[in-house]
N, C-alpha and C positions, 0 to 999 in steps of 0.2 A: 540582430546580434545573437549569436549562439550562446546559450547559457552554459554555466559550468556543468550542470546536470546532464545536458544534452551531449556535451563533449565527452564526459565520462562514459555515457551510454554508448558512444561511438567507438570507444577504444577496443572492445572485444571484436568489432567488425574488422579491425586492422590486425587482429591476432595478437594483441598485447594486453596483458593483465598485469597491473603494477604489483610488485611484491610487497610494497608498503602502502597502505591506504593514504591518499593525498591529504586527508583531513585528520590524520591520526597523530600529528606532531603536537607535543605539549606546547602551550602558549608561553609558559615561563617555568622556571625551576629555580631552586636555590634554597636559602635558609627560610623556612616557614615563619619563624619568629621575626626575622628582619622584614619579611614581606608584610606581616601583620602590622609592624610598627610603621612601615612606609604608608600603608593604607590609613592608619590612624592619623598620622601627621598630614597626609593629603586631605583628609576630611576636615581637619581643623583649619587648614589654609582656605579650603573652599567655602567653609561656613562662617568664618570669622567676619564680624561686622566692623571691627576697628583694630588698630595696632595693639591697643591695650588688651582687647579681648583675645587676640592671637597669642600674645605673650603669656597671658594667664592660662589659656587652654594648653599651650605647649608645656608649661611648668607643671600643671596638674596631671598631665597625661603620664608622667613618669618615664617617657621615652628618652633614651640616651641619644642625643643628636650628634652622631659620629659623622665623619666625612663620607663614609660609605652610604649611610642612610640619607644624608643630604643630597648626594649625587643621585640616588634613586628617586627621591621625592621630586626633585626638580625635573628629572627625566619623565616622571609620571605627569607632572604639570604640563610639560611640553606636549606630550602625546595625547593628553586629554583636553588640550586647548583651555587650560585653566586661566583664572584671572591673573594678568601679569603684575598688577600692582600689589596684590596680596602675596604673590610669589616673591616679589622684591622685598616686602616687609619681612618675610620669613628669611630670605637670604641675608638681609641686613642684621636682623636680630641674632642669627647664629654666628655671623661674622664679627659682631661686636664683643663677643665673649673673650675674656682675657686669655691670651696665649693661643687662640684658635686662628687657623688660617684655612681659607677655602682651597679646594683643589682647582686646577686649571679647567677640569671638566665642569665643575659647578659654575664657574665664572662664565665659560663659553655657553653653557646651557641657559643660564639666566639672561645673557645678552641676546641669545636667539629668541627667547620668549618675548622679551621687550621689543625686539626688532620685528618679529612677526606681527605684533600688535601696533607697530609704528609709533612706539613711545620712544622716539629717538633722543629727546632731551634727557631722559633717564639713562639712556645708554652712555652718553658722554659724561654725565654726572658720576655714574658707577665706575667708569674707566679712570676718571681723574682720582677718585677715591682709592681705587685699587693700585694706581701708580704710587700713591703715597704709602700704602700699607705693604704691598708685595708686588713690585713691578714685574718680577720674574714670571708671574702668571699670564701676563699679556704677551702672547706669542703670535707668529704668523697665522696660526689657526684662528686665533681670536680676530685678527684682521679680516680673515676670509668670512668668518661667521657674521661679523657686523656689516661688512661691505655687501655680502650676499643679500641681506635683508634690505639694505638701502637701495641696491641696484634694481630690486624688484619694482620699486615704486618711484625711483628718481632717475634722472638723466645720467648719461655717461659722464658729463662734466661734473655733476653733483657728486657722483660716486668717486671720481678722482679727487675732488676737493675734500671729501671725507677721508680718503686715503691719506692725504697730506697731514691731516690732524694727528695721525698716529705717530708722526715724527717726534712729538713731545710725550708720547705715551709708552711706546715699546722700548725695551732695553736697547735694542739695535734695530734701527730703521734701515734694513739691508735688502739684499736680493731676495731673501725669503719672503719679506713683506711685499716686494714688487711682484713676485710670482703669485702670491695670494691675490693681488689685485687682478692680474692677468687671467688667472683661473676663474675668478668670479665673473669677469666680463665675458669669458668664453661660455660660461654656464648660464648667465642671466641676461646677457645682451647678445652679442654676435662675435664671430671670429674676426670680422672686419674691424669692429670696435676695439677688440683686444690688440690687434696688430697695429692699429693706428696709435693707440696709447703706448704700446711698446716702443714704436719709433720716436714718439715725442719725449719719452722719459728714459730711454735706454742709456743715455750718456750720464745720467745721475746715479746709475747703479752698475753693477757688473754682471751682465747676463751669464747664467751658467747652463749646464745641461738641462736642468729641469725647466728653465725658462723656454728653451727652444723646443723641448718635448711638448710643453703645454701648447705652444703656438703652431707646431707642426701638425697637430691633429686637426682634422676638419678641412684641410685645404681642398679646393675643388679644381683649381688650375694647376696642372702638372708643371707648367713653366714657372709659376710663382713659387711653388713648393721647392723646386730645384734651386731657384735663386736663393731662397731662404736657407736651404741646406748648405749652400756654398758660403753664405754669410756666417753661418755657424762655424764652419771650418776656418774661415779667415780670422775669426775672433779667438782661435785656438781652443775651441770646445770640441772634444772628440765625441762623435755620435756613438750611441749604444744601441742595443737591440730595439728599444722603444723608438728611437729616432728613425732607424732603418725601417721598422715596421710601418711607421707613418708614411714614409716615402713609397714603400711597396704598395700600400693601400691606395694612395692617391693615384699611382700609375694604373693599378688594376681597375679602379672606378672610372678612370679616364680611358679604359680599354687599350692602354698601352702596355700590354702584357709582356712583350719582348723587353721593354725597358725595365719592367718589374723584375724579370729574371736576371737582367744584368746587375741590378742592385743586390739580388740574392747572392750572385757570384762574388760581388765585391765584399759582401758581408763575410763570406767564407774566406776570402783572401786576407781579411783583417782578423781572422780567428773569432768571429762572432757567429755563433751557431744559430741558424734560423729556428724559430720555435713554432708552436702550433698556430699562433696568431699569423705568422708569416705565411704559412701554407694555406691557412683558411682564406687569406686575402687572394692568393693565387687561384684557389679553387673558384672563388667568386668572380674573379677577373676572366678566367677561362669560360665561365658560364655566360658572361656578358658578350663574348665574341663568338658564341655558338659552338663551343667545344666541350660539351658536358662529359664526353668519354675521356678526354685528356684530363679533365678536372678530377674524374674518378681515379685515374691513374696516379694523381698526386697523393691520394690517400695511401697508395702502396709505396710510392717513392719516399714519402716522409718516414715511413717505418724503417726503410733501409738506412736512413740517417739517424736512427735511434730516437725519432720523435713520433709519438703515437697520437693519432687523431682523437679529439674529444667530441662531445655532442655537437658543438658549434661547427666543427669542421665537416662532420657528416651532414648536418643540416644544410650547409652551403652546397654540398654536392647533390643532396636530395632536391634542393630548390632548383638547381639547374635542370634536372630531369623533369620536374613538375612544370617548369616554364615551357620546356620543349614538348610537353604532354606525353612523355614516355614514362608512364606510371609504373610499368612493370619493372624498369630499372630502379625507379625510386623505391619501390617496395623491397627490392633485393638489398638495397643499401641499408634500409631500416632493419631488415633481418640480420644483416652483417653487424650492425650496431649492437643489437641485442646479444648476438653470439660473442661479441667482444666484451660483454659485461657492461655496456653502456645503456642507460635508460632514455628512450625518446622523451622529449619534453613537450611543453605546450607549443613551442615554435614548430617542432617536427609535425605535429598533428595539424596545426593551422595551415601548413603548406598543402596538405592533402585536402583540407576543408575548402581552401580557396580554389583549388582545381575543380573539386566536385560541385562547387557553387558557381563556377564560371567566372570567378573574379581574379584568377591568375593571369596577369597581362604579360604577354611575351614582349621582351625588350630587345630581341634579336631579329631584325628584318630577314624574312625568308625562311625562318625556322618554324614559326607558327603564326596564325592570324587571329584577329579578334581578341576577345578577352572577356 
C-alpha cells in the first residue's frame, strides 16, 4: 500500500503542487475558554471512580455546565471512546438539575455512546425517562441513531422489533421514523433487506418522496428499478432530481446509456434540470461502453446547459481514459481541471497510480487487455 508520504512525493511528477499544504488545516477552533472547560469536565468523567466522586469533582471544578458545554463534552467522549457508564452518570447528573433540559444533540450522542458499547438496556431506560421529561427530543434521527447501533450486531428481525418499540416513545410514529428504519437497513444491512422490510410495513405508513429516494439508491437491476419507479408514481409521489439521478445511475451502471439519456430528456420535459450528479453518471456509463471521447464531450455539453463539472465529474472522465490506457488524454483532462480552478484530489491521483502499478482493470472488452 502506498503511504501518504509517497503519494505526496509523487505529486510534483504530475505537475501539481497544492496551494495549501494538506496537513496545515487546524484540528479545531472556537472559544479557548470553553475548550478548556470541555477538557476539564472530560478528564473528570474519565477519572471518576464513582457517581459521588463525579458529582463532587464537577461541583468543585467551578465549570458552568451549559447546554453547549455538555454537547461538546459528550462529543469528546464519543470520539475518544470514553467509558459509556461514566458518561451516562454525567448526562443524568446534568439533566436532573431543576429547570434544565438536554438538547436533542446531547440525547442522540449519549444514545450513540451506549449503543456503540452495546449497553442496550440502558438505551431503553434512558428513552423511557426522556419520554416522561421531554418527549420532543426523541426524533426520527434518534430512531436512526439507536437502530444503527442495534443493526450492527443484531438481525434484521431484531432491528425491526426494536423499531416497533419506538411507537410508545416518539411524539409521532410516522413516515419519518419508517424512513429512519429503511435508511438504517440500507447502511447497516443490505438494500434487499431494506426493500423487503419496506414491502412488509408500507401499508402501516404513508411512503413519501424520501422513502422512495432512500430505496432507489443502490439498485443493480434496471428492470426492478424501473418497476419501483413506477410504483412511486402510482402512489402519487412525484419524483425529484434525486429520484431521477438514481434511475440514471442504475441505467448507466447497467450499460443502458440510451435509456439513461431518455430519462434525462424526461427530466427536462418535467422542468427538472439535470445537475452535475446526472452528468457524472452519464460520463461513467459512456466509459463502461467504451466511449471515453463521448464522455469527455459531456463535460462540454453540461456547460452549455449552465452546469459546470466538479472534481468528481472530471475524475469520471479521467478514469475512462485510464481504463483505456490513454494516459495522454487523461493528463490533458487533469490540466483542464487545474485551469478551471479545480484541485485534483486523492481519487484523481489514485487513478494514475493504479495504471502505473498495472492494477487498472479494463471493463470494456476489446478496448484493452489484462490488468
